[in-house]
N, C-alpha and C positions, 0 to 999 in steps of 0.2 A: 671161166671167170678168173680174173687176177687174184693172186693170193692175198693182196692187201684188202680187197673188198670182202673176200671170204673171212679174213681175220676180223674186219670191222663188224660184219654181221654176227660172227661168233661171239665177240665181246658184247654186242647189244643183246643177244639171246641169253648169255650168261647173266647180264645185269638184270634182265627182266625176270629170269627164274629166281633171283634172289629177293624179288619184291614180295611183300606180305599181301594178304588179301585186301587190306585197306589201301595200300599203295597201288595195287593193280586196279582197284575200283576208281581211285582218283585219276590214274593214268588213262583209263577208258573214258571217263567223263571229259577230261581235257582233250583227248583225241576227238571225241564226238563234237565238242564245242569248236575245235579248229576246223573240222570238216564242215559244220554248219556255217561258220563264218566264211569259209572259202566258197561254199555254194552260193551264199547270199551275195558276196562281193562279185562273184562271176556273173550272177544273174543281173545285178545292178549295172555292172559295166557293159553287159551285152544289151541292156535295154536302151533303145534310142532316145535321144533328147528331143522332146516335143516343143514346138513353137506355135504361136497362134497363126492360123491361116486367115480367119476372119473373126471379128468380134462385133457384138451388137447386132446380130442378124435377127431378122424376123423368122417366125416358125417355118414358113413356107420356104424361105431361102435356105435355112439350115437343113431342112429335109432334102431339098434338091442337091445341095452340096454333099451331103452324106451319101446319097445315091451315086453321085459322080465319083466319090472316093472309093466306094465299094466296087464300082465298075473298073476303076483303075487298079484295084488291088493294093491301095495304100492304107496302112493302119491309121486310125484317128482316135481322138478322145474329145468328149464334149465337156464344156465347162460353163460356169455362170448360168446355170439353169438351162443349158441347151442353146444359148445365144452366141457362144464362142466355140469354134472348131479348132482343135489342135492336131497337127500332123508332125511327123519327124522333121527335124530341122533341115535335113538335106533335100526334102521334097517340097519345101514351102514355095519357092519361086516357080518351080515347075508346075505345081498344082494351081497356083494363082493364074498362070497363063492358060492352063487347061480349062479352069472354071470360067475365066473371062471369055475364052473362045466359045464356051457353051452358053454364054449370056447370063452367067451367075456372078453375084447375086442380082436378081431381077427386080425385087421389091424396092420401091423408092422410099427412102427414109424422109423425104421432104427436105425442108431447109432451103437455103439459097440455091441449091442445085436445080430447083424447079425453074429458076429464072433463066438458066442456060438453055432450057428446052423451048423457050418462047420464040416464035417466029416474028418476022417483020410485019406480017399482016394481022397481028393480034389486035383486037379491039381494046378500047379503054377499059371496058368492063372486065375482059379477060386479064388485063394487066393488074387491075386492082385486086381481083380475086386471087391471082397467082402470088402477088406480093403478100397478101394476108396469109395465104397458106405457107409461104416461105417463113414468115415471122412466127407463125404457130409451130412449124416444125423445128426451127432453131430454138425456140423457148422450151419446147418439149424435150429436146435432146439435152439441153442444159439442166433442166430440172431433173431429168432422169439420172444425172450424175450425182445427185445428192444422196448421201448415205442413208440407206433404208428404203429408197424409192426404186421399185423394180421397173415401172413404166409410168409415163406421164403423157397427158393429152391437154392441149391448150386451145381454147376457143376464144377468139377476139371479136368484139362487136365495135367496129370502127364506124362512126357516123360519116355520112357523105359530106365532103367539103363543098359548100355552095355559098354564094353571096345573096341568095334570095330568102334567107331566114334571118330573123332578128336575134334569136337565142340559139346558141350553139350547144349541142348535147355533148356530154363528156363520154369518152370511150370507156368501155368496161371489158372485163376478161373473166373467164372461168377456167379454173385449173383442176383437172382430175388426176389424182395420183394413185397408183397401185403399189401398195407397200409389200415388202417381202414377208415371209413367214416369221411371225414373232417380232416384227419391227413396228415401230411407232415414231411419229414425228413430234419433236418437242416444240414448245412455243417459239423458241428462237429459230428453229428450222422453218416453221410456217411463216414467220415474219420475213425470213430471208427470201422465201419463194414469192411472197407478196411484193416485197420491194424490188426483187429482180424483174418481175413482170411489169410493174408500174413504171420503173425507170427505163424500160425498153420501148415503151409506147409513148409518143409525144402527147402531152396533155392528160395523161391518166394519173389519177391520185391513188394512193394506197388503199383508200376506202372503196375503190371501184373494182377490187379484185376479190373473187370468191375462190376458196380452195376446199375441195371435197375429196375424201378418200374413198377407197373401194367398198367400204362398209356403209357408205351413205352418211357418214358423220361430217358435219359442216365444221371445218377447221378454221375458216375465216369467211365471213359473209360480207356482202356488199353493204357499205355503210359503216364498216368498222366493228360490227357486232360479231364476236366470235362465238363458237360453240361452248359447250359445257366445260371443255378443257382449254378454252382460249386464254388470251393474256389478261382479260379483265379480272377474272378471279385471282390470278397470280399477282397482279398489281395490287389488288385490294388486300390480299393476305400479306404481301410485303409491307404495305403501309401500316397495317395493324401490328405486325410484329415489330416494326421499327419504333412505333409510338410506345408499345408495351415495354420494349427493352429500355427505352429512354426513361420511363417512369420507374421501372424496376431498378435500374442503376442509380436513380436518385434516392429511392427509399431504403435500399439495402444498407448503406452506411448509417442510416438513422435508426432503423428498427432491427437490423441484423439480417443475415442471410437466412432465408426460409421463413421469415416472419411477415411477409407481405405477398399477396397474390393480386396480380393486375390482369384485367380483361378489357380489351378494346374492340369495339364493333364500329366499323366505318361504312359509310355509303358513299361511293365515289360516283361522280358524274362523267360518263364516257361519251356524252353527246357533244359532237363538234358543231359549234354555232359560229355564225359570222354576222356582225351588225355593222351597218353603214349609216352614218349620220352626217348631215350638212348643216352648218350654222352660218348665218349672214349677220354681219355687224356694220353699223354706220358710224365710223369714227368722226367726230366733229373736226378734228385737226386736219383731216385730209380734204383738200379742195375738190370742188365738183369737176367732173370731166368736161361738161359744157353747160352753159346757162344762157337763156334768152328771155326777154321781157317785151310784151306788146301792149301799147296803150292807145285807146280810142276816146275822143271827146267831141261833143256836138252841142251847139246852141242855136235857137231860131224860133220862128213863129209858125204855127200850123194853120190849116184852112178853117174859115169861120163856120162852114156848114157841117163840120164834123161833130158828132155827138155819140151818145150811147143809145143803143137800141132799147126801146121800151116794150111794153106789151104789144103783142101782135106784130112784132118786128117793125114798130114805128119808131123812127129816130127821134130822140128827145134832144133838142139843142142845148149845148152847154153855155153857161154864162162865162165870160172872160174874153181875153184878147187872143188866146191860143199860143202864148209864148212858153218855151221849155228848153231843157238842156239834157245831154246824154254823155256818160263817161264809162269806159270799159278797159280794164287792165288785166292781162294774163302773163304768167311767168312759167317758163319750162326750165327745169334744172335736172341734169343727169349726174347723180352722186356716185362716187367710187365706193363699191361695196367690198367688205372684207369677208371672203368666203372660206370656210374651213370645212374640209371633208375628212371624216375620221372613219376608218375601217378597223373594227375590232374583231379578231378571230380567237375564240376561246378554245384552247387545247383540251382534249379529253383527259380525264384523270383528276379533276379538281374535287375537293371534298364537299359533298353536299350536306352531310350530317354525320356526326360521330357521337358515340357514348362510351364513357370510361367508368369502370367500376373497380374499386380498390378495397380489399379486405386486409386488415392489419390484425395481428395477433393481440389478444386481450392483455397478455403479460407484457409484450414489447411496447404496446402503445398506451399503457396506462398513464404515463406522464406526458403524453402528447396532446396538443390542442388540435382537435379534428378540423376546426375551421382553417387553421394555418396550413395543415396538411392538404386540405381540399384546395386551398388557393394555390399551393405549390404544384399540385397535380394538374390543376386547370391551366396554369402557365406552361408547364412542361408539355402538355398535350396540345396546346393551342386551341383551347375551348373557345368557341364563339357563340354566345347566347343568342345573338340575332338570327342565326341560322338554325337554332333549335338543338344545339349540343347540350349534352347532359353529362355531369360528373358526380359520382357518389363515392364517399369514403366512409367506412364503418369499422368499428372495433368488434371483432368476433372471437369466440373461443375456438381455437384450432383443435382438431382431433389428432391424437397421437397414435391412433390404431395403425395407420399405414406405416408410420415411422417405426413403430415397434415390430410390425410384421416384416418390414424391410430389414431391420436389424437381425431378427430371427432367421430370415432367409439368407442373409449374408453370413451369419455364423454357421448355418447348415452348409452353405456352399463352401466355406473355408474348411469345415470338417470333412466334407466329401472330397475336396481337393487334396487335403492332407492324407486321407485314407487311400485315395487313388495313387498319390505319390509313394506312400509306403508300399502298397501292393506292387507298384511298378518297380521299386527298388528291390523288393523280395524276388519278383519274377526275373529281373535282370541278374540278381545274384545267383539264383538257381540255374539259369541258363549258362552264366559264366562258369559256375562250379562244374556243371555237367560237361561243358566244353573242355575245361581244364583237366577234368578226370579222364575224359576220352583221349586227350593228347598224351597224358601220362601213361595210360594203358597202351596206346599205340607205340610210344617211345620204348616202354618196357618190352613189348612183344618184338619190336624191331631189334632192340639190343640183344634179346635172347636169340632171335633168329640169326643175327650176325655171329654171335658167339658159337652157336651150334655149327654154323657153316664153316667158321674158322677152325674149330676142332676137327670137323670132318675132313677139311682140306689138309690139315697138318697130318692127320692119320693117313690120308691117301698119299701125301707126298713122301712121308718117311718110309712107309711100307715095312719090309723086312730088313731094312738096312740097320735097324737097331742092334742086330746080332753082330755086326762088325765092331770089333773092339778098337777103340782109339782111332777110329776112322771118321772122316768128315761126313756130315749129313748130306742128304741128297740135294737139299736146297742150296747149301754152300757150294757143293760141286757144280750145280747148274749155274750158279752165279759166277763161279770161277771160270767155267767154260765160256760163258758169254763174254767175260772180261778179256780172256785170252784171245778169243776170236776178234773182239774189237781192236785189241792192241796189234794183233797180226795184220788185220786189214788196214789199220792206221799207219803201220810201218811201211806196208807195201804201196800205200796210196801216194801219188805224187802231190806236189804242192798245189798245182792248178787242177781244177775239177775237169776231168775228162770222162771218157766212157768207163775206164776201170774204176775210178772213184765212185761214180754213180752206181756201178755194179756192186762195189764193196758196201756202200751205204744200204743198198737194197738187201744184200745178204745179211747185214747187221740187223736190219729191221725184221727180216724173216726169222732170224734166230731168236730175237726178243719176243716176237709174236708166237713162235713155236713153244718157248718156255712158258708164256702166259696161258696159251690155249691147250697145250698137250703136256701137262706135267708128268703124266704116267709114262708116256713114250720117252721123254727126256730122262726120267729116272731109270728106265730099262736100258737106255743107251749108256748112261753113266755106270750102271752095274756091269755092263758088258766091257766097258773100258777098264774097270778096276780089276777084272779077272787077270791072272798072270798070263803073260805072253801076248795080251791084246794091246795094252797101252804101254808104250815105251817111255 
């Protein structure tokens, strides 16, 4: 082994031997951390990068693909609940070709791909059913992409298009969603699914879509009636909160904050109705479309034998000459009619009835006229007596028990927080003091160890040379020898670096390393040189 490497290891060993127990412990911990980091980094770098082979697989297809990968000896990982298969990035395209050659994935996911498999000899019934299945598959895949939905199934009821019926039925749809563990759909998500399905089918209204989850809860029913967690309750609560906030904001500047309590109960009408009315009017100023008049007139004498039948059908002769006249006039007029057809569709969410109750503190409302306050509240809430709305405003004595309890609880919370802060400060001070004391002790022990080592080295370096009177110390002689060797090598070295200069530098380094590593040997050599007849 080269002398430079041996010297470096010797210096490292000498430095380690000078460490205290605490320094050695820290050094071992640091070395262990470096080894752990190196092992972790090497493991991470050696792990292959995985990429998706297939995503959105059915359970049967995922199982068949995993068996194919096991047979090929390719490592894999499953993700997204087993519907996605991950393989090393370098094997993605190769395994896609291999699985495609094996006919995988084989399960059809529906959608418009079903139309590609139809033949030219398909009947009209087959075409209609396949188109409906394709629409259901596309809608199911789209709904399955909604956050929180694990799987979805769509069933469409499309009425047959025919000209032999007077009334056409509207199409309907039912959506079944399977949610992930711990997931739930908000009202906005349910409405988005309803609008997505209704907008995808021609002639389908949003009220013709039913949404049901895997627990059997009706999220949206046909006709617009939602379940217990539907949008009707949310809209009612939003209306009540809005009206109560409006009344509260009006009363607080008058009676002060906390001196008025407002409660609003509303009943909203979520029935969607449609009314069609037709009105016919005959304006006098509009001329008739067409008009015709027919007149008949007749004058003459009748037969003398004519008369009126009497009893037993015996004719009774009339007296007179039988002369008479006849006139008939008829008119036909087609007037222009003004026809007005009105279609009124009532949107759901109108207020059917509401009740407002206001309680004002006795002290704050002592100088107020309750009739005026009630009129203001009725105007702010939009009270309509015709539909049965009710508003009540009363002065009441408010209880201060809750406020006092809140003040006491707040004071206790402040005291507890202050005590916790004080204890935290004390704990932090004790920890900091202990850490500082430990650092001081370690520094004192390290200084003492360095001092003892220095005294030991000085005693070892000087040895028995103290007996030489007026003579130089061993350390000075060693330094002088090193300097003389360096000067001699420097004088002999040429200006340009060649093999001799490199050799001189190496010798200089060896001499310096020998003085640092073997002080006893250098001291013995110097003692030998100082003897008479040895050093000239």
